[in-house]
ChimeraX commands (.cxc) that place a marker at each C-alpha (Angstrom):
marker #1 position -29.69,17.70,8.47 radius 0.5
marker #1 position -31.80,19.98,10.65 radius 0.5
marker #1 position -34.43,17.24,11.11 radius 0.5
marker #1 position -31.75,14.76,12.20 radius 0.5
marker #1 position -30.42,17.27,14.75 radius 0.5
marker #1 position -33.96,18.00,15.97 radius 0.5
marker #1 position -34.54,14.25,16.46 radius 0.5
marker #1 position -31.22,13.99,18.38 radius 0.5
marker #1 position -29.89,11.51,15.80 radius 0.5
marker #1 position -26.98,13.78,14.87 radius 0.5
marker #1 position -25.02,16.27,16.92 radius 0.5
marker #1 position -23.33,19.32,15.42 radius 0.5
marker #1 position -19.79,19.96,16.63 radius 0.5
marker #1 position -17.87,23.16,16.11 radius 0.5
marker #1 position -15.09,22.88,13.59 radius 0.5
marker #1 position -13.21,25.66,11.83 radius 0.5
marker #1 position -14.32,26.18,8.27 radius 0.5
marker #1 position -16.76,23.27,7.90 radius 0.5
marker #1 position -19.74,21.57,9.43 radius 0.5
marker #1 position -18.80,18.65,11.63 radius 0.5
marker #1 position -21.33,16.15,12.90 radius 0.5
marker #1 position -21.28,13.07,15.06 radius 0.5
marker #1 position -23.67,10.33,15.98 radius 0.5
marker #1 position -24.53,10.24,19.70 radius 0.5
marker #1 position -23.09,7.16,21.41 radius 0.5
marker #1 position -26.48,5.64,22.37 radius 0.5
marker #1 position -27.69,5.93,18.77 radius 0.5
marker #1 position -24.48,4.40,17.42 radius 0.5
marker #1 position -24.62,1.58,19.98 radius 0.5
marker #1 position -28.27,0.85,19.19 radius 0.5
marker #1 position -27.52,0.80,15.47 radius 0.5
marker #1 position -24.67,-1.68,15.97 radius 0.5
marker #1 position -26.69,-3.88,18.33 radius 0.5
marker #1 position -29.74,-4.04,16.08 radius 0.5
marker #1 position -27.96,-4.38,12.73 radius 0.5
marker #1 position -28.10,-7.57,10.72 radius 0.5
marker #1 position -24.79,-9.44,11.06 radius 0.5
marker #1 position -24.29,-9.65,7.29 radius 0.5
marker #1 position -24.97,-5.94,6.85 radius 0.5
marker #1 position -22.61,-5.15,9.73 radius 0.5
marker #1 position -19.88,-7.34,8.22 radius 0.5
marker #1 position -20.38,-5.69,4.82 radius 0.5
marker #1 position -20.17,-2.23,6.43 radius 0.5
marker #1 position -17.00,-3.22,8.28 radius 0.5
marker #1 position -15.47,-4.52,5.03 radius 0.5
marker #1 position -16.25,-1.23,3.23 radius 0.5
marker #1 position -14.83,0.78,6.14 radius 0.5
marker #1 position -11.67,-1.34,6.29 radius 0.5
marker #1 position -11.21,-1.12,2.54 radius 0.5
marker #1 position -11.60,2.68,2.57 radius 0.5
marker #1 position -9.18,3.08,5.50 radius 0.5
marker #1 position -6.56,0.82,3.93 radius 0.5
marker #1 position -6.90,2.52,0.54 radius 0.5
marker #1 position -6.43,5.93,2.19 radius 0.5
marker #1 position -3.42,4.71,4.21 radius 0.5
marker #1 position -1.88,3.21,1.08 radius 0.5
marker #1 position -2.38,6.48,-0.80 radius 0.5
marker #1 position -0.79,8.48,2.01 radius 0.5
marker #1 position 2.10,6.00,2.34 radius 0.5
marker #1 position 2.93,6.69,-1.31 radius 0.5
marker #1 position 3.04,10.43,-0.54 radius 0.5
marker #1 position 5.61,10.08,2.24 radius 0.5
marker #1 position 8.45,10.29,-0.28 radius 0.5
marker #1 position 7.20,13.51,-1.88 radius 0.5
marker #1 position 7.73,17.21,-1.21 radius 0.5
marker #1 position 4.43,17.15,0.73 radius 0.5
marker #1 position 5.88,14.87,3.43 radius 0.5
marker #1 position 5.07,17.23,6.33 radius 0.5
marker #1 position 1.44,17.58,5.25 radius 0.5
marker #1 position 1.23,13.82,4.72 radius 0.5
marker #1 position 2.56,13.13,8.22 radius 0.5
marker #1 position -0.13,15.41,9.66 radius 0.5
marker #1 position -2.82,13.67,7.61 radius 0.5
marker #1 position -1.58,10.28,8.79 radius 0.5
marker #1 position -1.65,11.48,12.40 radius 0.5
marker #1 position -5.34,12.27,11.91 radius 0.5
marker #1 position -6.08,8.96,10.15 radius 0.5
marker #1 position -4.00,6.76,12.44 radius 0.5
marker #1 position -6.75,5.79,14.93 radius 0.5
marker #1 position -8.67,4.32,11.99 radius 0.5
marker #1 position -5.60,2.62,10.53 radius 0.5
marker #1 position -4.72,1.04,13.90 radius 0.5
marker #1 position -8.32,-0.12,14.40 radius 0.5
marker #1 position -8.38,-1.80,10.98 radius 0.5
marker #1 position -4.94,-3.37,11.35 radius 0.5
marker #1 position -5.97,-4.69,14.76 radius 0.5
marker #1 position -9.23,-6.14,13.45 radius 0.5
marker #1 position -7.43,-7.84,10.55 radius 0.5
marker #1 position -5.58,-10.01,13.07 radius 0.5
marker #1 position -8.73,-10.99,14.98 radius 0.5
marker #1 position -10.33,-14.39,14.31 radius 0.5
marker #1 position -11.52,-15.38,11.86 radius 0.5
marker #1 position -8.40,-14.24,10.04 radius 0.5
marker #1 position -8.58,-13.57,6.30 radius 0.5
marker #1 position -5.08,-14.26,4.91 radius 0.5
marker #1 position -5.57,-11.88,1.98 radius 0.5
marker #1 position -6.68,-9.10,4.34 radius 0.5
marker #1 position -3.76,-9.70,6.67 radius 0.5
marker #1 position -1.36,-9.63,3.73 radius 0.5
marker #1 position -2.82,-6.33,2.47 radius 0.5
marker #1 position -2.64,-4.84,5.97 radius 0.5
marker #1 position 0.96,-5.96,6.37 radius 0.5
marker #1 position 1.94,-4.46,3.03 radius 0.5
marker #1 position 0.38,-1.14,4.00 radius 0.5
marker #1 position 1.95,-1.21,7.50 radius 0.5
marker #1 position 5.36,-1.77,5.89 radius 0.5
marker #1 position 4.61,1.06,3.44 radius 0.5
marker #1 position 4.06,3.29,6.46 radius 0.5
marker #1 position 7.50,2.55,7.94 radius 0.5
marker #1 position 8.63,6.15,7.43 radius 0.5
marker #1 position 5.53,7.34,9.27 radius 0.5
marker #1 position 6.08,4.95,12.21 radius 0.5
marker #1 position 9.72,6.05,12.51 radius 0.5
marker #1 position 8.88,9.76,12.25 radius 0.5
marker #1 position 6.06,9.43,14.79 radius 0.5
marker #1 position 8.39,7.68,17.21 radius 0.5
marker #1 position 10.98,10.45,16.85 radius 0.5
marker #1 position 8.38,13.23,17.20 radius 0.5
marker #1 position 6.69,11.78,20.26 radius 0.5
marker #1 position 9.46,9.75,21.84 radius 0.5
marker #1 position 7.04,6.83,21.87 radius 0.5
marker #1 position 7.73,3.21,21.12 radius 0.5
marker #1 position 4.24,1.80,21.81 radius 0.5
marker #1 position 1.98,0.61,18.95 radius 0.5
marker #1 position 4.44,1.89,16.39 radius 0.5
marker #1 position 4.37,5.53,17.33 radius 0.5
marker link #1:1,2 radius 0.2
marker link #1:2,3 radius 0.2
marker link #1:3,4 radius 0.2
marker link #1:4,5 radius 0.2
marker link #1:5,6 radius 0.2
marker link #1:6,7 radius 0.2
marker link #1:7,8 radius 0.2
marker link #1:8,9 radius 0.2
marker link #1:9,10 radius 0.2
marker link #1:10,11 radius 0.2
marker link #1:11,12 radius 0.2
marker link #1:12,13 radius 0.2
marker link #1:13,14 radius 0.2
marker link #1:14,15 radius 0.2
marker link #1:15,16 radius 0.2
marker link #1:16,17 radius 0.2
marker link #1:17,18 radius 0.2
marker link #1:18,19 radius 0.2
marker link #1:19,20 radius 0.2
marker link #1:20,21 radius 0.2
marker link #1:21,22 radius 0.2
marker link #1:22,23 radius 0.2
marker link #1:23,24 radius 0.2
marker link #1:24,25 radius 0.2
marker link #1:25,26 radius 0.2
marker link #1:26,27 radius 0.2
marker link #1:27,28 radius 0.2
marker link #1:28,29 radius 0.2
marker link #1:29,30 radius 0.2
marker link #1:30,31 radius 0.2
marker link #1:31,32 radius 0.2
marker link #1:32,33 radius 0.2
marker link #1:33,34 radius 0.2
marker link #1:34,35 radius 0.2
marker link #1:35,36 radius 0.2
marker link #1:36,37 radius 0.2
marker link #1:37,38 radius 0.2
marker link #1:38,39 radius 0.2
marker link #1:39,40 radius 0.2
marker link #1:40,41 radius 0.2
marker link #1:41,42 radius 0.2
marker link #1:42,43 radius 0.2
marker link #1:43,44 radius 0.2
marker link #1:44,45 radius 0.2
marker link #1:45,46 radius 0.2
marker link #1:46,47 radius 0.2
marker link #1:47,48 radius 0.2
marker link #1:48,49 radius 0.2
marker link #1:49,50 radius 0.2
marker link #1:50,51 radius 0.2
marker link #1:51,52 radius 0.2
marker link #1:52,53 radius 0.2
marker link #1:53,54 radius 0.2
marker link #1:54,55 radius 0.2
marker link #1:55,56 radius 0.2
marker link #1:56,57 radius 0.2
marker link #1:57,58 radius 0.2
marker link #1:58,59 radius 0.2
marker link #1:59,60 radius 0.2
marker link #1:60,61 radius 0.2
marker link #1:61,62 radius 0.2
marker link #1:62,63 radius 0.2
marker link #1:63,64 radius 0.2
marker link #1:64,65 radius 0.2
marker link #1:65,66 radius 0.2
marker link #1:66,67 radius 0.2
marker link #1:67,68 radius 0.2
marker link #1:68,69 radius 0.2
marker link #1:69,70 radius 0.2
marker link #1:70,71 radius 0.2
marker link #1:71,72 radius 0.2
marker link #1:72,73 radius 0.2
marker link #1:73,74 radius 0.2
marker link #1:74,75 radius 0.2
marker link #1:75,76 radius 0.2
marker link #1:76,77 radius 0.2
marker link #1:77,78 radius 0.2
marker link #1:78,79 radius 0.2
marker link #1:79,80 radius 0.2
marker link #1:80,81 radius 0.2
marker link #1:81,82 radius 0.2
marker link #1:82,83 radius 0.2
marker link #1:83,84 radius 0.2
marker link #1:84,85 radius 0.2
marker link #1:85,86 radius 0.2
marker link #1:86,87 radius 0.2
marker link #1:87,88 radius 0.2
marker link #1:88,89 radius 0.2
marker link #1:89,90 radius 0.2
marker link #1:90,91 radius 0.2
marker link #1:91,92 radius 0.2
marker link #1:92,93 radius 0.2
marker link #1:93,94 radius 0.2
marker link #1:94,95 radius 0.2
marker link #1:95,96 radius 0.2
marker link #1:96,97 radius 0.2
marker link #1:97,98 radius 0.2
marker link #1:98,99 radius 0.2
marker link #1:99,100 radius 0.2
marker link #1:100,101 radius 0.2
marker link #1:101,102 radius 0.2
marker link #1:102,103 radius 0.2
marker link #1:103,104 radius 0.2
marker link #1:104,105 radius 0.2
marker link #1:105,106 radius 0.2
marker link #1:106,107 radius 0.2
marker link #1:107,108 radius 0.2
marker link #1:108,109 radius 0.2
marker link #1:109,110 radius 0.2
marker link #1:110,111 radius 0.2
marker link #1:111,112 radius 0.2
marker link #1:112,113 radius 0.2
marker link #1:113,114 radius 0.2
marker link #1:114,115 radius 0.2
marker link #1:115,116 radius 0.2
marker link #1:116,117 radius 0.2
marker link #1:117,118 radius 0.2
marker link #1:118,119 radius 0.2
marker link #1:119,120 radius 0.2
marker link #1:120,121 radius 0.2
marker link #1:121,122 radius 0.2
marker link #1:122,123 radius 0.2
marker link #1:123,124 radius 0.2
marker link #1:124,125 radius 0.2
marker link #1:125,126 radius 0.2
view
């Protein structure tokens, strides 16, 4: 990790209780621009699958005694969930992917409603 920081490929951010890192924007942009399209598509598919699996898992926990903790976790994950749901509706559309995304979005109904009540927001489902 220290060599990556020294080469300015990774930045260390302060975070309570754990090491947090990020990839500088120019490095991330270069990586995306120079990546093979098939590798990029495969990476996107793995990312989308992981995000949807996590959202599905958390949706199942909304009806448990840990609801408050689950709502906080979903708040943290929501930028990723929204990004994946948005990409699933972008051409070329994969019907199976759209169906899975829709099922998970419906499973998150309690989250969307709670987020709307907590924030008084009606845009992009909370």
